[in-house]
C-alpha positions, 0 to 999 in steps of 0.5 A: 754776158755769159754769166748774166745769160746763165743766171737768167737761165738758173732763175727761169728753170727754178721758176718753171720747177716751182710752177710745176711743183705748184701745179702737182699740188693742186692736181693732188688736191683735186684728186682727193676732191674728186675721190670724195665724189666717187666715194659716195657710192662707198659710204653705204658699206665704208662710210664717207669718213672711211670707217666701215659701216658693216662687219664684212667691210674693212675701214678705208680711213687712212689706208695706204694709197697704193694698197687701195688702188691695187685692191680696187683694180684686182676687184676690177680685173677679177684677181680678187673677188667679192660679190659686192666690190666686183660690181662696184670696182667694175664700174670705176674707170682708172682715174676714179680708182685713183681719186677714191684711193687718194681720198680715203689715204688722206683721211686721218 
């Protein structure tokens, strides 16, 4: 009986872990989709496809997600300065920053 209980417990743990991983994958996809919406305000300089429309604006397509998050937080806090980015990043919530970074980093 003890073995049966242990097997059932292990099976339930395995199923719960699979469900959690599935939810995490869904949340990541939602972040990228939400990031696409947020990126609309970035498109005049950086483009929806992450390819810059202005010589002064860097390409964001495929950039490392952590780098984008840090850069946006730095613009928001004033640690990094750019007249346009100070205004844009200053309006972004932390969730928006994470979402737009997920979106641009996912583009290939």
